[in-house]
C-alpha atoms as a printed R data frame, in Angstrom:
    type eleno elety resid chain resno       x       y       z
1   ATOM     1    CA   MET     A     1  -7.016  16.039  25.186
2   ATOM     2    CA   GLU     A     2  -7.285  12.807  23.236
3   ATOM     3    CA   ALA     A     3  -5.947  12.976  19.685
4   ATOM     4    CA   SER     A     4  -8.556  12.772  16.937
5   ATOM     5    CA   ARG     A     5  -8.627   9.760  14.667
6   ATOM     6    CA   LYS     A     6  -7.533  12.018  11.807
7   ATOM     7    CA   ALA     A     7  -4.487  13.119  13.807
8   ATOM     8    CA   LEU     A     8  -3.679   9.491  14.668
9   ATOM     9    CA   PHE     A     9  -4.143   8.491  11.017
10  ATOM    10    CA   ASP     A    10  -1.803  11.311   9.963
11  ATOM    11    CA   GLN     A    11   0.806  10.145  12.503
12  ATOM    12    CA   VAL     A    12   0.785   6.611  11.066
13  ATOM    13    CA   ALA     A    13   0.986   8.022   7.526
14  ATOM    14    CA   ALA     A    14   3.987  10.165   8.520
15  ATOM    15    CA   ARG     A    15   5.759   7.142  10.052
16  ATOM    16    CA   LEU     A    16   5.188   5.251   6.789
17  ATOM    17    CA   GLY     A    17   6.425   8.232   4.790
18  ATOM    18    CA   HIS     A    18   3.366   8.385   2.541
19  ATOM    19    CA   ALA     A    19   0.274  10.545   2.200
20  ATOM    20    CA   PHE     A    20  -3.079   8.809   1.861
21  ATOM    21    CA   ASP     A    21  -5.113  11.901   1.078
22  ATOM    22    CA   GLY     A    22  -5.474  11.549  -2.687
23  ATOM    23    CA   GLU     A    23  -8.161   9.667  -4.533
24  ATOM    24    CA   MET     A    24  -7.885   5.919  -3.930
25  ATOM    25    CA   ARG     A    25  -8.135   4.642  -7.488
26  ATOM    26    CA   ILE     A    26  -9.503   1.251  -8.345
27  ATOM    27    CA   GLY     A    27  -9.737  -0.630 -11.602
28  ATOM    28    CA   GLY     A    28 -12.640  -2.722 -12.735
29  ATOM    29    CA   ASN     A    29 -16.377  -2.741 -12.387
30  ATOM    30    CA   TYR     A    30 -16.660  -2.487  -8.614
31  ATOM    31    CA   VAL     A    31 -16.524   0.136  -5.882
32  ATOM    32    CA   PRO     A    32 -13.882   0.575  -3.177
33  ATOM    33    CA   ALA     A    33 -16.467   0.397  -0.371
34  ATOM    34    CA   VAL     A    34 -20.143  -0.369   0.096
35  ATOM    35    CA   GLN     A    35 -22.226   0.814   3.016
36  ATOM    36    CA   ASN     A    36 -25.084  -1.449   4.041
37  ATOM    37    CA   GLY     A    37 -26.973   0.032   6.960
38  ATOM    38    CA   ASP     A    38 -24.476   0.618   9.753
39  ATOM    39    CA   GLU     A    39 -21.736  -1.527   8.218
40  ATOM    40    CA   VAL     A    40 -19.159  -0.759   5.547
41  ATOM    41    CA   TYR     A    41 -17.392  -3.396   3.471
42  ATOM    42    CA   VAL     A    42 -14.062  -2.195   2.081
43  ATOM    43    CA   SER     A    43 -12.726  -3.929  -1.041
44  ATOM    44    CA   GLY     A    44  -9.314  -5.561  -0.988
45  ATOM    45    CA   GLN     A    45  -6.432  -3.084  -0.969
46  ATOM    46    CA   ILE     A    46  -2.903  -3.778  -2.156
47  ATOM    47    CA   PRO     A    47   0.133  -1.715  -1.057
48  ATOM    48    CA   ARG     A    48  -0.255   0.864  -3.832
49  ATOM    49    CA   ILE     A    49   0.854   4.466  -3.470
50  ATOM    50    CA   ASP     A    50  -0.254   6.572  -6.425
51  ATOM    51    CA   ASN     A    51   0.366   4.265  -9.407
52  ATOM    52    CA   SER     A    52   3.096   2.158  -7.831
53  ATOM    53    CA   VAL     A    53   2.734  -1.096  -5.896
54  ATOM    54    CA   LYS     A    54   5.362  -0.616  -3.184
55  ATOM    55    CA   VAL     A    55   5.926  -4.250  -2.170
56  ATOM    56    CA   VAL     A    56   5.768  -7.015  -4.780
57  ATOM    57    CA   GLY     A    57   6.694 -10.668  -4.663
58  ATOM    58    CA   ARG     A    58   6.478 -13.554  -2.226
59  ATOM    59    CA   VAL     A    59   6.867 -12.935   1.497
60  ATOM    60    CA   GLY     A    60   9.430 -15.370   2.849
61  ATOM    61    CA   GLY     A    61  11.078 -15.513  -0.577
62  ATOM    62    CA   ASP     A    62  12.093 -12.331  -2.360
63  ATOM    63    CA   VAL     A    63  10.182 -10.207   0.228
64  ATOM    64    CA   SER     A    64  11.270 -10.105   3.879
65  ATOM    65    CA   LEU     A    65   8.868 -10.480   6.785
66  ATOM    66    CA   GLU     A    66   9.420  -6.806   7.686
67  ATOM    67    CA   ASP     A    67   8.654  -5.708   4.107
68  ATOM    68    CA   GLY     A    68   5.504  -7.836   4.239
69  ATOM    69    CA   ARG     A    69   4.520  -6.054   7.451
70  ATOM    70    CA   TYR     A    70   5.196  -2.685   5.766
71  ATOM    71    CA   ALA     A    71   2.915  -3.758   2.889
72  ATOM    72    CA   ALA     A    72   0.182  -4.683   5.385
73  ATOM    73    CA   ARG     A    73   0.411  -1.224   6.976
74  ATOM    74    CA   ILE     A    74   0.017   0.483   3.595
75  ATOM    75    CA   CYS     A    75  -2.959  -1.742   2.680
76  ATOM    76    CA   THR     A    76  -4.643  -0.906   5.978
77  ATOM    77    CA   MET     A    77  -4.078   2.821   5.569
78  ATOM    78    CA   ARG     A    78  -5.535   2.668   2.052
79  ATOM    79    CA   ALA     A    79  -8.637   0.936   3.409
80  ATOM    80    CA   LEU     A    80  -8.988   3.602   6.113
81  ATOM    81    CA   ALA     A    81  -8.490   6.387   3.560
82  ATOM    82    CA   ILE     A    82 -11.333   4.889   1.518
83  ATOM    83    CA   LEU     A    83 -13.517   4.814   4.638
84  ATOM    84    CA   ALA     A    84 -12.680   8.456   5.359
85  ATOM    85    CA   GLN     A    85 -13.552   9.425   1.779
86  ATOM    86    CA   LEU     A    86 -16.874   7.583   1.985
87  ATOM    87    CA   LEU     A    87 -17.850   8.886   5.429
88  ATOM    88    CA   GLY     A    88 -16.152  12.294   5.463
89  ATOM    89    CA   ASP     A    89 -13.887  11.230   8.352
90  ATOM    90    CA   LEU     A    90 -13.254   8.238  10.635
91  ATOM    91    CA   GLN     A    91 -15.255   9.471  13.639
92  ATOM    92    CA   ARG     A    92 -18.353   7.364  12.829
93  ATOM    93    CA   VAL     A    93 -16.377   4.104  12.935
94  ATOM    94    CA   LYS     A    94 -17.833   2.321  15.949
95  ATOM    95    CA   LYS     A    95 -15.876  -0.924  15.622
96  ATOM    96    CA   VAL     A    96 -13.588  -2.698  13.181
97  ATOM    97    CA   LEU     A    97 -15.355  -6.033  12.875
98  ATOM    98    CA   ARG     A    98 -13.304  -8.110  10.480
99  ATOM    99    CA   LEU     A    99  -9.945  -8.040   8.729
100 ATOM   100    CA   ASN     A   100  -8.876 -10.477   6.016
101 ATOM   101    CA   VAL     A   101  -5.168 -10.485   5.202
102 ATOM   102    CA   TYR     A   102  -3.909 -12.304   2.114
103 ATOM   103    CA   VAL     A   103  -0.157 -12.816   1.943
104 ATOM   104    CA   GLN     A   104   1.520 -13.916  -1.289
105 ATOM   105    CA   SER     A   105   3.741 -16.501   0.374
106 ATOM   106    CA   ALA     A   106   6.808 -18.545  -0.436
107 ATOM   107    CA   ALA     A   107   6.128 -22.284  -0.255
108 ATOM   108    CA   ASP     A   108   7.628 -22.695   3.226
109 ATOM   109    CA   PHE     A   109   6.502 -19.343   4.705
110 ATOM   110    CA   THR     A   110   4.236 -19.755   7.742
111 ATOM   111    CA   GLN     A   111   4.300 -16.296   9.365
112 ATOM   112    CA   GLN     A   112   1.145 -14.878   7.753
113 ATOM   113    CA   SER     A   113  -0.138 -13.944  11.224
114 ATOM   114    CA   GLU     A   114   2.971 -11.866  11.891
115 ATOM   115    CA   VAL     A   115   2.368  -9.982   8.635
116 ATOM   116    CA   ALA     A   116  -1.274  -9.456   9.638
117 ATOM   117    CA   ASP     A   117  -0.202  -8.224  13.085
118 ATOM   118    CA   ALA     A   118   1.140  -5.057  11.439
119 ATOM   119    CA   ALA     A   119  -2.323  -4.271  10.076
120 ATOM   120    CA   SER     A   120  -3.912  -4.965  13.454
121 ATOM   121    CA   GLU     A   121  -1.382  -2.646  15.119
122 ATOM   122    CA   VAL     A   122  -2.351   0.195  12.746
123 ATOM   123    CA   LEU     A   123  -6.032  -0.271  13.566
124 ATOM   124    CA   TYR     A   124  -5.382  -0.333  17.308
125 ATOM   125    CA   SER     A   125  -3.164   2.759  17.131
126 ATOM   126    CA   ILE     A   126  -5.979   4.745  15.497
127 ATOM   127    CA   PHE     A   127  -9.136   3.259  17.062
128 ATOM   128    CA   ALA     A   128  -7.881   1.772  20.389
129 ATOM   129    CA   GLU     A   129 -10.383  -0.851  21.624
130 ATOM   130    CA   ALA     A   130 -12.720  -0.081  18.702
131 ATOM   131    CA   GLY     A   131  -9.922  -1.305  16.423
132 ATOM   132    CA   VAL     A   132  -9.731  -4.781  17.989
133 ATOM   133    CA   HIS     A   133 -11.263  -7.129  15.411
134 ATOM   134    CA   THR     A   134 -11.655 -10.685  14.210
135 ATOM   135    CA   ARG     A   135  -9.111 -11.675  11.598
136 ATOM   136    CA   THR     A   136  -8.097 -14.288   9.101
137 ATOM   137    CA   SER     A   137  -4.602 -14.369   7.628
138 ATOM   138    CA   LEU     A   138  -4.023 -16.561   4.609
139 ATOM   139    CA   GLY     A   139  -1.049 -17.550   2.524
140 ATOM   140    CA   VAL     A   140  -1.928 -17.415  -1.164
141 ATOM   141    CA   TYR     A   141  -0.126 -18.302  -4.370
142 ATOM   142    CA   GLN     A   142  -0.673 -15.020  -6.254
143 ATOM   143    CA   LEU     A   143  -2.216 -11.562  -5.770
144 ATOM   144    CA   PRO     A   144  -3.156  -8.801  -8.249
145 ATOM   145    CA   LYS     A   145  -0.213  -6.826  -9.663
146 ATOM   146    CA   ASN     A   146   2.141  -9.284  -7.901
147 ATOM   147    CA   ALA     A   147   1.371  -7.459  -4.621
148 ATOM   148    CA   ALA     A   148   2.869  -9.067  -1.534
149 ATOM   149    CA   VAL     A   149  -0.260  -8.411   0.585
150 ATOM   150    CA   GLU     A   150  -3.950  -7.611   0.087
151 ATOM   151    CA   ILE     A   151  -6.348  -6.611   2.871
152 ATOM   152    CA   ASP     A   152 -10.102  -6.129   3.075
153 ATOM   153    CA   MET     A   153 -12.180  -5.144   6.090
154 ATOM   154    CA   ILE     A   154 -15.643  -4.727   7.526
155 ATOM   155    CA   VAL     A   155 -16.471  -1.953   9.992
156 ATOM   156    CA   ALA     A   156 -19.536  -1.038  12.031
157 ATOM   157    CA   LEU     A   157 -20.647   2.579  12.156
158 ATOM   158    CA   GLU     A   158 -22.267   4.695  14.805
159 ATOM   159    CA   PRO     A   159 -25.809   5.329  13.588
160 ATOM   160    CA   LEU     A   160 -26.532   8.778  12.298
161 ATOM   161    CA   PRO     A   161 -28.698  10.860  14.602
162 ATOM   162    CA   PRO     A   162 -32.287  11.175  13.423
163 ATOM   163    CA   PRO     A   163 -32.894  14.212  11.253
164 ATOM   164    CA   HIS     A   164 -33.909  17.280  13.234
165 ATOM   165    CA   GLU     A   165 -37.479  18.218  12.484
166 ATOM   166    CA   ASP     A   166 -38.476  21.822  12.955
167 ATOM   167    CA   ALA     A   167 -41.483  22.140  15.198
168 ATOM   168    CA   GLU     A   168 -44.278  23.884  13.394
169 ATOM   169    CA   ASP     A   169 -47.544  24.813  15.077
């Protein structure tokens, strides 16, 4: 039997050594995700676990490529946890459409795509072909809380079945 998306999510979380089942807190006057029809837009997520940003600094400088990839995995899992909280689970995700990966980069760092690959690998491991997406990876000067990586995403949802109407004669 094929593993459920929740089970696959839990496997990735266990490999990372973190739980993503608590409330995903945000600061500011915005929401972590907005559903518009059959699409959900997830706000940018930094590699925060509880109240701690796990990877800070510039990738290619004081942060290694592998630590940047670790940060990307955490950001992706946070975004998926927000989706699960909004939807109740991840089963309605029809397709990951778009991933934007922002990497706080040292001046000569050019491996933003390799950092972003870690996020793409998480999505594929949970959603298989439905996790294959379009993507932009950017090197930026600074990110909130000095985070090494920030990720946002857009997903398409399976439409909800029409409400069942009781037949009355």
